[in-house]
N, CA, C and O atoms as a GROMACS GRO file, in nm:
protein
  544
    1MET      N    1   0.082  -0.120   0.020
    1MET     CA    2   0.002   0.001  -0.017
    1MET      C    3   0.062   0.131  -0.010
    1MET      O    4   0.006   0.236  -0.041
    2ASP      N    5   0.209   0.118   0.044
    2ASP     CA    6   0.296   0.227   0.035
    2ASP      C    7   0.308   0.297  -0.141
    2ASP      O    8   0.320   0.416  -0.170
    3LYS      N    9   0.303   0.221  -0.202
    3LYS     CA   10   0.333   0.270  -0.342
    3LYS      C   11   0.206   0.329  -0.378
    3LYS      O   12   0.212   0.436  -0.438
    4LEU      N   13   0.074   0.274  -0.348
    4LEU     CA   14  -0.040   0.358  -0.367
    4LEU      C   15  -0.039   0.494  -0.290
    4LEU      O   16  -0.080   0.593  -0.350
    5ALA      N   17  -0.004   0.504  -0.190
    5ALA     CA   18   0.001   0.623  -0.090
    5ALA      C   19   0.105   0.725  -0.170
    5ALA      O   20   0.070   0.842  -0.184
    6ILE      N   21   0.224   0.683  -0.220
    6ILE     CA   22   0.313   0.769  -0.296
    6ILE      C   23   0.249   0.822  -0.420
    6ILE      O   24   0.246   0.941  -0.450
    7HIS      N   25   0.195   0.719  -0.496
    7HIS     CA   26   0.124   0.784  -0.615
    7HIS      C   27   0.019   0.893  -0.597
    7HIS      O   28   0.012   0.985  -0.678
    8LEU      N   29  -0.064   0.885  -0.490
    8LEU     CA   30  -0.144   0.989  -0.453
    8LEU      C   31  -0.084   1.092  -0.400
    8LEU      O   32  -0.142   1.199  -0.420
    9SER      N   33   0.033   1.094  -0.326
    9SER     CA   34   0.072   1.203  -0.292
    9SER      C   35   0.154   1.278  -0.379
    9SER      O   36   0.156   1.401  -0.366
   10LEU      N   37   0.232   1.214  -0.480
   10LEU     CA   38   0.310   1.271  -0.582
   10LEU      C   39   0.194   1.325  -0.678
   10LEU      O   40   0.209   1.436  -0.728
   11HIS      N   41   0.092   1.260  -0.701
   11HIS     CA   42   0.007   1.335  -0.798
   11HIS      C   43  -0.050   1.475  -0.712
   11HIS      O   44  -0.053   1.587  -0.762
   12GLY      N   45  -0.085   1.448  -0.601
   12GLY     CA   46  -0.142   1.548  -0.542
   12GLY      C   47  -0.058   1.671  -0.537
   12GLY      O   48  -0.108   1.783  -0.548
   13ALA      N   49   0.062   1.652  -0.522
   13ALA     CA   50   0.193   1.749  -0.514
   13ALA      C   51   0.182   1.828  -0.648
   13ALA      O   52   0.164   1.950  -0.648
   14VAL      N   53   0.191   1.761  -0.750
   14VAL     CA   54   0.175   1.793  -0.883
   14VAL      C   55   0.066   1.901  -0.903
   14VAL      O   56   0.092   2.019  -0.926
   15VAL      N   57  -0.047   1.856  -0.893
   15VAL     CA   58  -0.166   1.917  -0.894
   15VAL      C   59  -0.170   2.049  -0.798
   15VAL      O   60  -0.220   2.152  -0.843
   16LEU      N   61  -0.124   2.046  -0.681
   16LEU     CA   62  -0.093   2.169  -0.603
   16LEU      C   63  -0.005   2.261  -0.675
   16LEU      O   64  -0.031   2.381  -0.668
   17ILE      N   65   0.081   2.226  -0.732
   17ILE     CA   66   0.187   2.305  -0.819
   17ILE      C   67   0.117   2.378  -0.923
   17ILE      O   68   0.129   2.499  -0.940
   18ILE      N   69   0.044   2.304  -0.990
   18ILE     CA   70  -0.044   2.355  -1.110
   18ILE      C   71  -0.138   2.460  -1.070
   18ILE      O   72  -0.157   2.564  -1.131
   19SER      N   73  -0.202   2.416  -0.944
   19SER     CA   74  -0.296   2.527  -0.900
   19SER      C   75  -0.233   2.651  -0.832
   19SER      O   76  -0.303   2.752  -0.824
   20VAL      N   77  -0.120   2.653  -0.787
   20VAL     CA   78  -0.032   2.788  -0.743
   20VAL      C   79   0.000   2.848  -0.868
   20VAL      O   80  -0.008   2.971  -0.872
   21PHE      N   81   0.036   2.788  -0.972
   21PHE     CA   82   0.053   2.875  -1.099
   21PHE      C   83  -0.061   2.936  -1.133
   21PHE      O   84  -0.067   3.056  -1.161
   22GLY      N   85  -0.183   2.839  -1.132
   22GLY     CA   86  -0.310   2.914  -1.165
   22GLY      C   87  -0.338   3.039  -1.084
   22GLY      O   88  -0.413   3.129  -1.122
   23GLY      N   89  -0.280   3.038  -0.981
   23GLY     CA   90  -0.298   3.158  -0.878
   23GLY      C   91  -0.219   3.269  -0.950
   23GLY      O   92  -0.276   3.375  -0.971
   24LEU      N   93  -0.102   3.253  -0.986
   24LEU     CA   94  -0.033   3.364  -1.045
   24LEU      C   95  -0.119   3.424  -1.175
   24LEU      O   96  -0.130   3.544  -1.198
   25PHE      N   97  -0.175   3.320  -1.251
   25PHE     CA   98  -0.250   3.372  -1.367
   25PHE      C   99  -0.372   3.430  -1.316
   25PHE      O  100  -0.420   3.523  -1.380
   26LEU      N  101  -0.434   3.386  -1.205
   26LEU     CA  102  -0.566   3.473  -1.152
   26LEU      C  103  -0.491   3.590  -1.099
   26LEU      O  104  -0.569   3.684  -1.112
   27TYR      N  105  -0.387   3.631  -1.049
   27TYR     CA  106  -0.340   3.762  -1.021
   27TYR      C  107  -0.350   3.867  -1.120
   27TYR      O  108  -0.398   3.979  -1.106
   28GLN      N  109  -0.288   3.804  -1.242
   28GLN     CA  110  -0.292   3.865  -1.368
   28GLN      C  111  -0.439   3.888  -1.395
   28GLN      O  112  -0.471   4.006  -1.402
   29ALA      N  113  -0.523   3.808  -1.409
   29ALA     CA  114  -0.659   3.824  -1.462
   29ALA      C  115  -0.743   3.910  -1.387
   29ALA      O  116  -0.841   3.966  -1.436
   30ILE      N  117  -0.704   3.922  -1.262
   30ILE     CA  118  -0.763   4.029  -1.175
   30ILE      C  119  -0.755   4.180  -1.220
   30ILE      O  120  -0.844   4.264  -1.235
   31PHE      N  121  -0.608   4.186  -1.239
   31PHE     CA  122  -0.580   4.320  -1.298
   31PHE      C  123  -0.616   4.361  -1.444
   31PHE      O  124  -0.626   4.476  -1.484
   32LYS      N  125  -0.633   4.254  -1.511
   32LYS     CA  126  -0.664   4.276  -1.668
   32LYS      C  127  -0.834   4.264  -1.686
   32LYS      O  128  -0.890   4.286  -1.793
   33LYS      N  129  -0.903   4.228  -1.567
   33LYS     CA  130  -1.033   4.200  -1.586
   33LYS      C  131  -1.063   4.104  -1.682
   33LYS      O  132  -1.159   4.130  -1.754
   34LYS      N  133  -1.002   3.997  -1.700
   34LYS     CA  134  -1.050   3.885  -1.791
   34LYS      C  135  -1.032   3.753  -1.748
   34LYS      O  136  -0.923   3.701  -1.727
   35ASN      N  137  -1.164   3.690  -1.733
   35ASN     CA  138  -1.176   3.570  -1.710
   35ASN      C  139  -1.089   3.509  -1.572
   35ASN      O  140  -1.003   3.423  -1.557
   36GLU      N  141  -1.152   3.593  -1.493
   36GLU     CA  142  -1.116   3.580  -1.334
   36GLU      C  143  -1.167   3.440  -1.277
   36GLU      O  144  -1.100   3.360  -1.211
   37ALA      N  145  -1.276   3.429  -1.311
   37ALA     CA  146  -1.382   3.297  -1.257
   37ALA      C  147  -1.281   3.165  -1.310
   37ALA      O  148  -1.249   3.072  -1.237
   38GLY      N  149  -1.254   3.176  -1.408
   38GLY     CA  150  -1.171   3.059  -1.480
   38GLY      C  151  -1.058   3.024  -1.394
   38GLY      O  152  -1.038   2.917  -1.336
   39TRP      N  153  -0.983   3.138  -1.394
   39TRP     CA  154  -0.844   3.128  -1.299
   39TRP      C  155  -0.879   3.078  -1.155
   39TRP      O  156  -0.827   2.984  -1.094
   40HIS      N  157  -0.972   3.156  -1.119
   40HIS     CA  158  -1.000   3.123  -0.980
   40HIS      C  159  -1.044   2.990  -0.949
   40HIS      O  160  -1.008   2.931  -0.847
   41LEU      N  161  -1.128   2.936  -1.041
   41LEU     CA  162  -1.147   2.796  -1.035
   41LEU      C  163  -1.041   2.690  -1.033
   41LEU      O  164  -1.039   2.596  -0.954
   42LEU      N  165  -0.948   2.715  -1.131
   42LEU     CA  166  -0.822   2.648  -1.134
   42LEU      C  167  -0.753   2.644  -1.022
   42LEU      O  168  -0.702   2.539  -0.983
   43HIS      N  169  -0.742   2.781  -0.944
   43HIS     CA  170  -0.651   2.796  -0.842
   43HIS      C  171  -0.720   2.728  -0.720
   43HIS      O  172  -0.646   2.658  -0.651
   44ALA      N  173  -0.829   2.737  -0.689
   44ALA     CA  174  -0.896   2.663  -0.574
   44ALA      C  175  -0.935   2.536  -0.591
   44ALA      O  176  -0.908   2.450  -0.507
   45GLY      N  177  -1.014   2.507  -0.717
   45GLY     CA  178  -1.034   2.360  -0.735
   45GLY      C  179  -0.929   2.278  -0.752
   45GLY      O  180  -0.940   2.163  -0.711
   46GLY      N  181  -0.799   2.323  -0.820
   46GLY     CA  182  -0.686   2.251  -0.814
   46GLY      C  183  -0.639   2.228  -0.664
   46GLY      O  184  -0.611   2.114  -0.626
   47THR      N  185  -0.631   2.328  -0.587
   47THR     CA  186  -0.583   2.294  -0.444
   47THR      C  187  -0.673   2.209  -0.372
   47THR      O  188  -0.621   2.137  -0.287
   48ALA      N  189  -0.787   2.204  -0.386
   48ALA     CA  190  -0.866   2.125  -0.316
   48ALA      C  191  -0.864   1.975  -0.353
   48ALA      O  192  -0.870   1.884  -0.270
   49ARG      N  193  -0.854   1.961  -0.475
   49ARG     CA  194  -0.802   1.829  -0.546
   49ARG      C  195  -0.678   1.758  -0.505
   49ARG      O  196  -0.674   1.640  -0.470
   50GLY      N  197  -0.566   1.847  -0.514
   50GLY     CA  198  -0.461   1.813  -0.459
   50GLY      C  199  -0.457   1.763  -0.310
   50GLY      O  200  -0.409   1.656  -0.271
   51ILE      N  201  -0.520   1.867  -0.231
   51ILE     CA  202  -0.517   1.831  -0.086
   51ILE      C  203  -0.593   1.691  -0.055
   51ILE      O  204  -0.558   1.614   0.035
   52MET      N  205  -0.705   1.666  -0.143
   52MET     CA  206  -0.768   1.554  -0.133
   52MET      C  207  -0.691   1.426  -0.169
   52MET      O  208  -0.711   1.321  -0.109
   53LEU      N  209  -0.601   1.437  -0.271
   53LEU     CA  210  -0.520   1.337  -0.301
   53LEU      C  211  -0.429   1.299  -0.196
   53LEU      O  212  -0.410   1.180  -0.174
   54ILE      N  213  -0.363   1.399  -0.120
   54ILE     CA  214  -0.279   1.376  -0.011
   54ILE      C  215  -0.332   1.318   0.094
   54ILE      O  216  -0.268   1.236   0.159
   55ALA      N  217  -0.467   1.356   0.127
   55ALA     CA  218  -0.547   1.324   0.240
   55ALA      C  219  -0.569   1.187   0.224
   55ALA      O  220  -0.553   1.109   0.318
   56LEU      N  221  -0.605   1.149   0.110
   56LEU     CA  222  -0.642   0.997   0.056
   56LEU      C  223  -0.523   0.930   0.119
   56LEU      O  224  -0.539   0.855   0.215
   57ALA      N  225  -0.391   0.959   0.062
   57ALA     CA  226  -0.287   0.894   0.080
   57ALA      C  227  -0.264   0.850   0.233
   57ALA      O  228  -0.220   0.738   0.263
   58ALA      N  229  -0.297   0.944   0.323
   58ALA     CA  230  -0.274   0.927   0.458
   58ALA      C  231  -0.378   0.811   0.519
   58ALA      O  232  -0.352   0.748   0.621
   59ILE      N  233  -0.491   0.795   0.448
   59ILE     CA  234  -0.568   0.672   0.499
   59ILE      C  235  -0.589   0.560   0.417
   59ILE      O  236  -0.670   0.474   0.453
   60ILE      N  237  -0.521   0.548   0.302
   60ILE     CA  238  -0.547   0.456   0.200
   60ILE      C  239  -0.518   0.295   0.245
   60ILE      O  240  -0.549   0.201   0.172
   61ASP      N  241  -0.463   0.282   0.358
   61ASP     CA  242  -0.433   0.146   0.411
   61ASP      C  243  -0.551   0.131   0.520
   61ASP      O  244  -0.552   0.025   0.583
   62LEU      N  245  -0.635   0.212   0.542
   62LEU     CA  246  -0.740   0.194   0.647
   62LEU      C  247  -0.857   0.069   0.584
   62LEU      O  248  -0.888  -0.037   0.639
   63PRO      N  249  -0.900   0.119   0.464
   63PRO     CA  250  -1.024   0.024   0.396
   63PRO      C  251  -0.973  -0.124   0.395
   63PRO      O  252  -0.863  -0.154   0.349
   64VAL      N  253  -1.057  -0.211   0.446
   64VAL     CA  254  -1.046  -0.358   0.430
   64VAL      C  255  -1.096  -0.394   0.307
   64VAL      O  256  -1.217  -0.402   0.288
   65LEU      N  257  -1.009  -0.419   0.216
   65LEU     CA  258  -1.043  -0.442   0.059
   65LEU      C  259  -0.912  -0.526   0.011
   65LEU      O  260  -0.804  -0.523   0.070
   66PRO      N  261  -0.938  -0.594  -0.094
   66PRO     CA  262  -0.821  -0.660  -0.156
   66PRO      C  263  -0.732  -0.567  -0.233
   66PRO      O  264  -0.777  -0.474  -0.299
   67ALA      N  265  -0.611  -0.594  -0.222
   67ALA     CA  266  -0.526  -0.477  -0.292
   67ALA      C  267  -0.565  -0.443  -0.443
   67ALA      O  268  -0.532  -0.332  -0.484
   68TRP      N  269  -0.619  -0.512  -0.511
   68TRP     CA  270  -0.685  -0.487  -0.652
   68TRP      C  271  -0.782  -0.362  -0.646
   68TRP      O  272  -0.782  -0.263  -0.720
   69LEU      N  273  -0.866  -0.391  -0.534
   69LEU     CA  274  -0.964  -0.291  -0.518
   69LEU      C  275  -0.918  -0.149  -0.472
   69LEU      O  276  -0.954  -0.039  -0.512
   70LEU      N  277  -0.843  -0.177  -0.393
   70LEU     CA  278  -0.745  -0.036  -0.338
   70LEU      C  279  -0.696   0.019  -0.458
   70LEU      O  280  -0.718   0.139  -0.475
   71SER      N  281  -0.637  -0.041  -0.542
   71SER     CA  282  -0.575   0.011  -0.665
   71SER      C  283  -0.684   0.072  -0.772
   71SER      O  284  -0.655   0.164  -0.849
   72ILE      N  285  -0.799   0.017  -0.767
   72ILE     CA  286  -0.897   0.080  -0.836
   72ILE      C  287  -0.944   0.202  -0.791
   72ILE      O  288  -0.976   0.290  -0.870
   73ILE      N  289  -0.953   0.217  -0.659
   73ILE     CA  290  -1.005   0.354  -0.582
   73ILE      C  291  -0.900   0.451  -0.618
   73ILE      O  292  -0.933   0.560  -0.663
   74VAL      N  293  -0.761   0.418  -0.599
   74VAL     CA  294  -0.667   0.507  -0.628
   74VAL      C  295  -0.651   0.558  -0.758
   74VAL      O  296  -0.638   0.679  -0.780
   75TRP      N  297  -0.650   0.466  -0.849
   75TRP     CA  298  -0.645   0.505  -0.990
   75TRP      C  299  -0.753   0.601  -1.061
   75TRP      O  300  -0.733   0.692  -1.142
   76LEU      N  301  -0.880   0.552  -1.004
   76LEU     CA  302  -1.010   0.626  -1.047
   76LEU      C  303  -1.001   0.762  -0.977
   76LEU      O  304  -1.048   0.857  -1.039
   77THR      N  305  -0.949   0.785  -0.863
   77THR     CA  306  -0.947   0.900  -0.784
   77THR      C  307  -0.847   0.987  -0.870
   77THR      O  308  -0.886   1.097  -0.912
   78ILE      N  309  -0.717   0.940  -0.897
   78ILE     CA  310  -0.648   0.998  -0.969
   78ILE      C  311  -0.670   1.038  -1.120
   78ILE      O  312  -0.609   1.136  -1.163
   79PHE      N  313  -0.744   0.975  -1.191
   79PHE     CA  314  -0.813   0.987  -1.307
   79PHE      C  315  -0.903   1.119  -1.289
   79PHE      O  316  -0.882   1.219  -1.357
   80PHE      N  317  -0.999   1.112  -1.200
   80PHE     CA  318  -1.094   1.209  -1.150
   80PHE      C  319  -1.023   1.350  -1.164
   80PHE      O  320  -1.056   1.440  -1.241
   81VAL      N  321  -0.922   1.349  -1.076
   81VAL     CA  322  -0.843   1.466  -1.052
   81VAL      C  323  -0.786   1.512  -1.165
   81VAL      O  324  -0.813   1.628  -1.195
   82TRP      N  325  -0.713   1.451  -1.236
   82TRP     CA  326  -0.653   1.494  -1.350
   82TRP      C  327  -0.757   1.541  -1.475
   82TRP      O  328  -0.737   1.636  -1.551
   83THR      N  329  -0.876   1.447  -1.475
   83THR     CA  330  -0.968   1.505  -1.578
   83THR      C  331  -1.033   1.671  -1.562
   83THR      O  332  -1.054   1.758  -1.646
   84SER      N  333  -1.051   1.666  -1.415
   84SER     CA  334  -1.124   1.804  -1.387
   84SER      C  335  -1.018   1.916  -1.388
   84SER      O  336  -1.040   2.033  -1.419
   85VAL      N  337  -0.903   1.867  -1.350
   85VAL     CA  338  -0.754   1.974  -1.362
   85VAL      C  339  -0.749   2.013  -1.495
   85VAL      O  340  -0.746   2.133  -1.521
   86PHE      N  341  -0.747   1.914  -1.602
   86PHE     CA  342  -0.728   1.956  -1.740
   86PHE      C  343  -0.861   2.029  -1.800
   86PHE      O  344  -0.852   2.109  -1.893
   87ALA      N  345  -0.966   2.001  -1.747
   87ALA     CA  346  -1.100   2.099  -1.766
   87ALA      C  347  -1.092   2.232  -1.721
   87ALA      O  348  -1.130   2.332  -1.783
   88MET      N  349  -1.041   2.226  -1.610
   88MET     CA  350  -1.030   2.359  -1.539
   88MET      C  351  -0.920   2.446  -1.619
   88MET      O  352  -0.930   2.569  -1.625
   89ILE      N  353  -0.829   2.384  -1.673
   89ILE     CA  354  -0.712   2.474  -1.740
   89ILE      C  355  -0.788   2.511  -1.872
   89ILE      O  356  -0.774   2.625  -1.916
   90VAL      N  357  -0.865   2.422  -1.935
   90VAL     CA  358  -0.918   2.454  -2.047
   90VAL      C  359  -1.018   2.574  -2.045
   90VAL      O  360  -1.022   2.660  -2.133
   91VAL      N  361  -1.105   2.569  -1.926
   91VAL     CA  362  -1.206   2.698  -1.895
   91VAL      C  363  -1.121   2.818  -1.877
   91VAL      O  364  -1.150   2.926  -1.928
   92ALA      N  365  -1.016   2.796  -1.804
   92ALA     CA  366  -0.930   2.917  -1.759
   92ALA      C  367  -0.876   2.983  -1.898
   92ALA      O  368  -0.894   3.099  -1.933
   93VAL      N  369  -0.820   2.898  -1.954
   93VAL     CA  370  -0.733   2.963  -2.095
   93VAL      C  371  -0.866   3.011  -2.199
   93VAL      O  372  -0.857   3.116  -2.263
   94THR      N  373  -0.954   2.947  -2.206
   94THR     CA  374  -1.036   2.992  -2.309
   94THR      C  375  -1.178   3.065  -2.281
   94THR      O  376  -1.256   3.105  -2.367
   95GLY      N  377  -1.192   3.074  -2.144
   95GLY     CA  378  -1.329   3.148  -2.087
   95GLY      C  379  -1.447   3.064  -2.107
   95GLY      O  380  -1.552   3.116  -2.069
   96GLU      N  381  -1.455   2.940  -2.161
   96GLU     CA  382  -1.569   2.865  -2.189
   96GLU      C  383  -1.593   2.798  -2.046
   96GLU      O  384  -1.510   2.792  -1.956
   97ARG      N  385  -1.719   2.751  -2.042
   97ARG     CA  386  -1.765   2.720  -1.907
   97ARG      C  387  -1.756   2.552  -1.891
   97ARG      O  388  -1.730   2.493  -1.786
   98GLY      N  389  -1.782   2.494  -2.010
   98GLY     CA  390  -1.782   2.348  -2.004
   98GLY      C  391  -1.908   2.264  -1.948
   98GLY      O  392  -1.899   2.152  -1.896
   99PHE      N  393  -2.021   2.333  -1.966
   99PHE     CA  394  -2.125   2.319  -1.888
   99PHE      C  395  -2.225   2.212  -1.991
   99PHE      O  396  -2.327   2.162  -1.942
  100GLY      N  397  -2.194   2.190  -2.106
  100GLY     CA  398  -2.280   2.104  -2.200
  100GLY      C  399  -2.186   2.063  -2.329
  100GLY      O  400  -2.077   2.116  -2.351
  101TRP      N  401  -2.243   1.964  -2.406
  101TRP     CA  402  -2.225   1.927  -2.521
  101TRP      C  403  -2.250   2.005  -2.651
  101TRP      O  404  -2.290   1.950  -2.754
  102PHE      N  405  -2.215   2.174  -2.636
  102PHE     CA  406  -2.258   2.258  -2.727
  102PHE      C  407  -2.131   2.349  -2.761
  102PHE      O  408  -2.018   2.341  -2.712
  103GLY      N  409  -2.172   2.426  -2.845
  103GLY     CA  410  -2.076   2.557  -2.862
  103GLY      C  411  -1.945   2.508  -2.922
  103GLY      O  412  -1.946   2.422  -3.010
  104SER      N  413  -1.822   2.564  -2.872
  104SER     CA  414  -1.704   2.551  -2.923
  104SER      C  415  -1.642   2.418  -2.898
  104SER      O  416  -1.689   2.338  -2.816
  105ASN      N  417  -1.535   2.396  -2.970
  105ASN     CA  418  -1.452   2.265  -2.915
  105ASN      C  419  -1.420   2.253  -2.776
  105ASN      O  420  -1.434   2.154  -2.704
  106ALA      N  421  -1.368   2.383  -2.743
  106ALA     CA  422  -1.294   2.390  -2.600
  106ALA      C  423  -1.413   2.372  -2.488
  106ALA      O  424  -1.397   2.318  -2.378
  107ASN      N  425  -1.523   2.423  -2.534
  107ASN     CA  426  -1.645   2.367  -2.418
  107ASN      C  427  -1.678   2.241  -2.433
  107ASN      O  428  -1.722   2.182  -2.335
  108LYS      N  429  -1.665   2.175  -2.552
  108LYS     CA  430  -1.711   2.023  -2.571
  108LYS      C  431  -1.592   1.971  -2.485
  108LYS      O  432  -1.628   1.907  -2.387
  109LEU      N  433  -1.461   1.985  -2.500
  109LEU     CA  434  -1.334   1.934  -2.458
  109LEU      C  435  -1.367   1.945  -2.295
  109LEU      O  436  -1.358   1.842  -2.228
  110ALA      N  437  -1.396   2.037  -2.247
  110ALA     CA  438  -1.404   2.055  -2.099
  110ALA      C  439  -1.521   1.985  -2.035
  110ALA      O  440  -1.512   1.928  -1.926
  111TYR      N  441  -1.638   1.991  -2.112
  111TYR     CA  442  -1.748   1.927  -2.059
  111TYR      C  443  -1.723   1.772  -2.069
  111TYR      O  444  -1.771   1.698  -1.982
  112SER      N  445  -1.657   1.726  -2.163
  112SER     CA  446  -1.598   1.568  -2.179
  112SER      C  447  -1.529   1.531  -2.059
  112SER      O  448  -1.567   1.438  -1.988
  113LEU      N  449  -1.422   1.608  -2.034
  113LEU     CA  450  -1.327   1.580  -1.924
  113LEU      C  451  -1.401   1.586  -1.796
  113LEU      O  452  -1.374   1.500  -1.713
  114TYR      N  453  -1.488   1.672  -1.769
  114TYR     CA  454  -1.555   1.691  -1.624
  114TYR      C  455  -1.634   1.560  -1.647
  114TYR      O  456  -1.595   1.477  -1.565
  115ALA      N  457  -1.735   1.511  -1.732
  115ALA     CA  458  -1.810   1.417  -1.741
  115ALA      C  459  -1.732   1.269  -1.718
  115ALA      O  460  -1.770   1.175  -1.648
  116LEU      N  461  -1.624   1.277  -1.790
  116LEU     CA  462  -1.550   1.140  -1.768
  116LEU      C  463  -1.514   1.136  -1.614
  116LEU      O  464  -1.562   1.052  -1.537
  117GLY      N  465  -1.429   1.231  -1.579
  117GLY     CA  466  -1.400   1.226  -1.428
  117GLY      C  467  -1.528   1.212  -1.342
  117GLY      O  468  -1.522   1.132  -1.249
  118THR      N  469  -1.627   1.272  -1.359
  118THR     CA  470  -1.733   1.258  -1.252
  118THR      C  471  -1.803   1.095  -1.272
  118THR      O  472  -1.874   1.040  -1.187
  119ILE      N  473  -1.772   1.047  -1.378
  119ILE     CA  474  -1.820   0.902  -1.400
  119ILE      C  475  -1.715   0.803  -1.320
  119ILE      O  476  -1.755   0.699  -1.268
  120ALA      N  477  -1.599   0.839  -1.316
  120ALA     CA  478  -1.490   0.773  -1.266
  120ALA      C  479  -1.487   0.778  -1.091
  120ALA      O  480  -1.449   0.685  -1.020
  121ILE      N  481  -1.532   0.896  -1.050
  121ILE     CA  482  -1.515   0.930  -0.893
  121ILE      C  483  -1.630   0.878  -0.817
  121ILE      O  484  -1.616   0.871  -0.695
  122PHE      N  485  -1.754   0.837  -0.874
  122PHE     CA  486  -1.826   0.758  -0.805
  122PHE      C  487  -1.818   0.623  -0.741
  122PHE      O  488  -1.844   0.600  -0.623
  123PRO      N  489  -1.772   0.517  -0.849
  123PRO     CA  490  -1.740   0.405  -0.798
  123PRO      C  491  -1.630   0.407  -0.720
  123PRO      O  492  -1.631   0.316  -0.637
  124ALA      N  493  -1.514   0.492  -0.715
  124ALA     CA  494  -1.416   0.503  -0.638
  124ALA      C  495  -1.459   0.526  -0.492
  124ALA      O  496  -1.407   0.463  -0.400
  125LEU      N  497  -1.561   0.624  -0.475
  125LEU     CA  498  -1.601   0.663  -0.340
  125LEU      C  499  -1.672   0.576  -0.273
  125LEU      O  500  -1.663   0.566  -0.151
  126LEU      N  501  -1.764   0.491  -0.359
  126LEU     CA  502  -1.841   0.385  -0.300
  126LEU      C  503  -1.747   0.275  -0.249
  126LEU      O  504  -1.745   0.229  -0.135
  127LEU      N  505  -1.670   0.242  -0.352
  127LEU     CA  506  -1.560   0.135  -0.274
  127LEU      C  507  -1.481   0.194  -0.167
  127LEU      O  508  -1.445   0.109  -0.085
  128LEU      N  509  -1.448   0.292  -0.146
  128LEU     CA  510  -1.374   0.342  -0.046
  128LEU      C  511  -1.463   0.351   0.085
  128LEU      O  512  -1.422   0.314   0.195
  129ALA      N  513  -1.595   0.406   0.062
  129ALA     CA  514  -1.677   0.394   0.172
  129ALA      C  515  -1.703   0.247   0.220
  129ALA      O  516  -1.713   0.222   0.340
  130TYR      N  517  -1.716   0.144   0.117
  130TYR     CA  518  -1.749   0.018   0.154
  130TYR      C  519  -1.641  -0.058   0.235
  130TYR      O  520  -1.665  -0.143   0.321
  131GLY      N  521  -1.514  -0.014   0.195
  131GLY     CA  522  -1.376  -0.042   0.271
  131GLY      C  523  -1.370  -0.004   0.391
  131GLY      O  524  -1.324  -0.078   0.478
  132LEU      N  525  -1.420   0.137   0.420
  132LEU     CA  526  -1.393   0.174   0.538
  132LEU      C  527  -1.494   0.107   0.638
  132LEU      O  528  -1.464   0.063   0.748
  133PHE      N  529  -1.621   0.107   0.583
  133PHE     CA  530  -1.716   0.041   0.659
  133PHE      C  531  -1.698  -0.099   0.724
  133PHE      O  532  -1.742  -0.129   0.835
  134ASN      N  533  -1.613  -0.200   0.623
  134ASN     CA  534  -1.549  -0.338   0.644
  134ASN      C  535  -1.456  -0.293   0.767
  134ASN      O  536  -1.447  -0.378   0.855
  135ALA      N  537  -1.399  -0.198   0.782
  135ALA     CA  538  -1.280  -0.182   0.868
  135ALA      C  539  -1.338  -0.170   1.022
  135ALA      O  540  -1.274  -0.194   1.124
  136LEU      N  541  -1.474  -0.127   1.014
  136LEU     CA  542  -1.523  -0.114   1.151
  136LEU      C  543  -1.524  -0.221   1.255
  136LEU      O  544  -1.568  -0.197   1.368
   0.00000   0.00000   0.00000
């Protein structure tokens, strides 16, 4: 399980680095009054996702599940984080919202990334909760 915790922590740290850079671009966007919301989303949302990965690393050995199910939890969660971070980058750079399959290609890309990540995170969280319940 140490390898899974390291993967979670490493991905979390890289996501935090990206969100800090997003904060620098947010600073510029505030002064230029251009797409502040998109950069704020990347900065705050990326930070939350990075911290979530690091927090999960701290408890990944607690669920009572076979190793292969723990791996599924970890990789689905990492997949969720990266798809949503890439979607937030698209939103920040283009000003699109990513709320539906319409409009520009950038909007469709952001929407697709958000949707894929959302589909992945639900089974991961259900498995995590099940494993933690088993640990009681």
